[in-house]
C-alpha positions in Angstrom: -0.1 0.3 -0.2 1.4 3.5 -0.7 1.9 5.7 2.2 0.4 9.0 1.9 2.3 12.0 3.6 -0.4 13.7 5.4 1.5 17.4 5.1 -2.1 19.2 7.0 -1.7 17.3 10.1 1.7 18.2 12.1 1.2 20.1 15.3 -0.2 23.6 16.3 -0.8 25.2 19.0 -3.8 25.3 18.0 -4.3 21.7 17.9 -4.6 21.7 14.3 -1.3 20.2 12.4 0.9 22.5 10.4 3.8 22.2 8.2 6.2 24.3 10.1 9.9 24.0 9.0 9.7 20.8 7.6 11.4 20.0 3.8 8.6 19.7 0.6 11.5 19.0 -1.4 10.9 15.8 -3.0 14.1 15.2 -4.3 15.9 15.8 -0.5 13.1 13.0 0.5 14.3 10.8 -2.4 18.1 11.4 -1.5 18.8 12.9 -4.7 20.1 16.5 -3.4 20.0 18.2 -0.5 17.9 21.1 0.8 18.2 23.8 -1.6 16.2 23.8 -4.8 18.7 22.7 -7.4 17.3 24.7 -10.1 17.5 27.7 -8.7 20.6 27.3 -6.1 24.2 27.2 -7.3 25.4 23.1 -7.2 26.7 22.0 -4.4 27.7 19.0 -1.6 26.6 18.3 1.6 25.1 15.6 4.2 21.4 15.2 4.1 21.9 13.6 7.9 23.0 17.0 8.7 19.9 18.7 8.5 19.9 17.0 12.3 21.9 18.4 15.3 22.8 14.5 15.4 22.3 10.9 14.1 21.8 8.4 16.9 22.8 4.5 15.8 22.8 1.6 18.3 25.8 -1.0 17.7 25.3 -4.9 18.3 26.9 -6.0 21.4 29.2 -8.2 19.9 33.1 -9.2 19.2 32.3 -9.4 15.3 32.9 -6.1 12.8 30.0 -4.1 12.1 29.5 -1.9 9.1 27.4 0.9 9.8 26.1 2.3 6.2 23.8 4.8 5.5 24.9 8.0 7.6 27.9 8.9 5.9 26.3 10.0 2.9 27.3 12.8 0.5 24.5 14.3 -1.6 24.9 16.4 -4.9 22.9 19.5 -4.8 21.9 19.7 -8.3 19.4 19.8 -10.4 21.1 17.3 -13.0 23.5 14.0 -12.6 27.5 15.0 -12.0 29.0 14.9 -15.3 32.4 13.8 -14.3 33.7 12.4 -11.0 33.5 14.5 -8.0 36.1 14.3 -5.5 35.1 15.3 -1.9 37.1 15.2 1.1 36.5 14.5 4.6 37.9 15.6 7.9 36.8 14.1 11.3 36.1 16.5 13.7 36.0 15.9 18.0 35.0 19.6 18.3 31.8 18.3 17.1 30.8 16.6 20.0 32.6 18.8 22.3 30.0 21.7 21.4 27.1 19.6 21.0 28.2 18.9 24.5 28.3 22.1 26.0 25.2 23.6 23.7 23.0 20.8 24.9 24.3 19.8 28.5 24.8 16.3 27.3 28.0 14.1 28.5 28.7 12.2 24.8 31.9 11.1 24.8 34.4 11.8 21.6 34.5 8.5 20.2 38.3 7.3 19.7 40.0 6.6 16.7 41.0 3.1 18.1 37.0 2.2 18.2 36.5 2.8 14.5 38.1 2.3 10.8 36.9 4.5 7.6 37.9 3.3 4.2 41.2 5.5 3.1 41.1 7.4 6.6 44.6 8.6 7.1 46.5 11.9 8.7 46.5 13.9 11.5 43.7 15.2 11.3 42.2 12.2 10.3 40.8 12.8 6.4 39.5 10.1 3.4 38.2 11.0 0.2 34.5 9.5 -1.4 34.3 10.1 -5.2 30.1 10.7 -6.7 30.9 9.2 -10.0 29.9 10.7 -13.0 26.7 10.0 -13.8 25.5 10.0 -10.0 24.0 11.5 -7.5 25.0 10.8 -4.2 28.2 8.4 -2.4 28.4 6.6 0.9 31.1 5.5 3.0 30.6 3.1 5.9 31.8 3.8 9.5 33.2 -0.2 10.7 33.5 -0.6 14.1 35.5 -3.8 14.9 34.2 -5.1 18.6 31.9 -2.9 20.9 33.1 -5.5 23.9 35.0 -2.6 25.5 31.7 0.2 24.9 30.3 1.2 28.1 26.3 0.6 27.9 25.6 3.5 30.2 27.3 5.7 27.7 27.1 6.9 23.9 30.3 8.0 21.7 30.3 10.3 19.3 32.2 11.0 15.7 32.1 14.2 13.8 32.6 14.6 10.1 32.9 17.2 8.3 33.4 18.6 4.2 36.7 20.1 3.7 36.6 20.3 0.1 35.1 19.5 -3.5 37.2 19.4 -6.6 35.3 21.2 -9.7 32.9 24.0 -9.4 30.9 23.0 -6.5 30.0 24.7 -3.3 29.7 23.1 0.3 26.5 23.5 1.3 27.2 25.8 4.8 24.4 24.1 6.4 25.2 20.7 5.6 28.8 20.3 5.9 28.8 18.9 9.7 27.4 15.5 10.6 27.7 14.7 13.9 27.1 10.6 15.1 26.3 9.1 18.0 26.3 5.6 18.8 25.3 3.5 21.4 25.1 0.0 22.5 21.2 -1.4 21.6 19.3 -1.2 24.6 16.8 -3.7 25.8 13.6 -2.0 23.9 15.2 -2.2 20.8 14.3 -4.3 17.7 11.7 -5.2 15.2 8.0 -5.1 16.3 4.6 -5.6 15.2 2.8 -2.0 16.1 -1.5 -2.5 16.5 -3.4 0.5 18.0 -5.0 3.2 16.4 -4.7 7.2 17.1 -8.4 8.4 18.2 -8.9 11.5 16.2 -11.2 11.3 14.0 -11.4 11.1 10.5 -7.7 9.4 11.2 -9.1 6.5 13.9 -8.6 3.6 11.9 -6.8 0.6 13.6 -3.5 0.0 12.1 -1.2 -3.2 12.1 2.2 -2.5 11.2 5.4 -3.8 11.3 8.1 -1.0 13.2 11.8 -1.1 13.9 12.2 0.5 17.5 15.7 1.7 17.4 18.2 3.0 20.5 17.9 6.4 20.5 19.7 6.7 24.1 20.4 4.4 27.0 16.9 4.0 28.2 14.7 5.0 24.5 13.7 3.9 21.0 12.5 6.1 17.9 10.1 4.7 15.8 10.9 3.9 12.2 8.3 2.5 9.6 10.1 0.5 6.8 6.7 0.2 5.0 6.8 4.2 4.3 10.6 4.0 4.7 11.0 6.9 7.4 10.8 7.3 11.0 7.2 7.8 10.8 4.1 6.6 13.0 1.5 5.5 11.2 -1.7 6.2 11.5 -5.6 6.1 9.2 -5.2 2.4 9.3 -1.5 2.4 8.2 -2.2 4.4 4.9 -0.7 7.5 6.1 1.4 9.1 8.6 2.2 12.5 10.8 4.5 14.8 8.8 7.7 14.6 9.1 8.4 13.2 12.3 8.0 10.0 14.8 7.3 9.0 18.3 11.0 8.8 20.7 9.7 6.7 23.9 11.5 6.8 26.7 11.4 4.5 29.7 12.6 4.2 32.9 15.6 1.7 32.6 14.8 0.1 36.5 11.6 -0.5 36.1 10.7 -0.3 32.7 7.4 2.3 32.5 7.2 4.8 30.2 7.8 8.0 31.6 7.9 10.6 28.2 7.8 11.1 24.7 8.7 13.6 22.4 9.0 14.1 18.4 11.8 12.9 16.1 13.8 14.4 14.3 12.3 17.5 14.8 10.8 19.0 17.9 8.1 21.2 18.2 6.1 23.7 20.6 4.1 21.1 22.1 3.0 19.4 25.7 3.6 16.0 25.2 1.8 13.5 27.5 2.4 9.5 28.7 -1.6 8.5 30.2 -0.1 5.1 30.8 3.0 3.0 29.1 5.3 0.1 29.9 7.8 -2.5 28.9 6.7 -5.9 29.5 10.1 -7.7 29.7 9.1 -11.1 29.7 6.7 -11.0 27.0 9.2 -8.0 24.9 6.0 -6.0 24.5 5.7 -2.2 24.9 2.7 -0.4 26.1 2.0 3.2 25.3 -1.0 5.3 25.4 0.4 8.9 24.6 -1.0 12.2 23.5 -0.6 16.0 23.5 -1.0 19.5 24.1 -3.2 18.1 27.0 -6.2 17.1 24.6 -8.1 14.0 25.3 -8.8 13.5 21.2 -5.4 13.5 20.3 -3.8 10.5 21.5 -2.1 7.3 20.4 -3.0 3.6 21.7 0.0 1.9 20.8 0.9 -1.9 21.2 4.1 -3.6 20.0 4.8 -6.9 20.5 8.8 -7.9 19.6 9.0 -10.0 16.6 13.1 -10.1 16.6 16.6 -7.8 16.7 15.6 -5.3 13.5 
């Protein structure tokens, strides 16, 4: 079933949903190019995921190497594919982690270079290159983590990557040149789930029954990803649609497994969120969540998520 983006259904103070500050560019959503309109802006390159302040990825507890794909991803911001090879130089920058911690009061650890590798990474400062081939629009490079046995499950680890140069007559998009990645060990709530439930706002209250991924976003929080829509989203309307460019991020008390809070991911809206009830059943591996927003009892999700296996 084709999933429809309900652009009229995003949070607003009047309890209606309004798309404010969200990207409407289809090419951007399809990873074809970046934020700027390629027909009116100078062609350039950038990280599409740089639109978020940080990108969190959960790693398995394993002595085996894990390849992390889809994060260090460079887009060509142009209405046409590359006429010839475009070589982009990337550099690791630990100051991104420090700056984020200072601005947000967090304590993300700088991920030591001994804990990960990237193809071609060498030198001081550590740099590598990627190439958007002629006829292409993007390129990605994996981050390889040889082992996570030395990782502290109560900590998160940050890697900052920036674009420092590009060949040809291309610009580096100023708002898309810095990429902050946060790694954590997958928490106990992480996995693939069967989501059943409904949203009680008429006429979007048809029940849904969908497969979702709950992805580690912190030591005791998980973010919903909807594979059928290929995006971070929460299904509504019988699984035919979803609300805007965001999804639910559930936050638990790790000692009691009680759901204590939730927020919107990746965008923050000026709304108040409520948890009416919620918990994680560790025996049967079921997440229960009755959550709402703006204090309106007619703006609630009633969700039950049954664990299917690792994602």
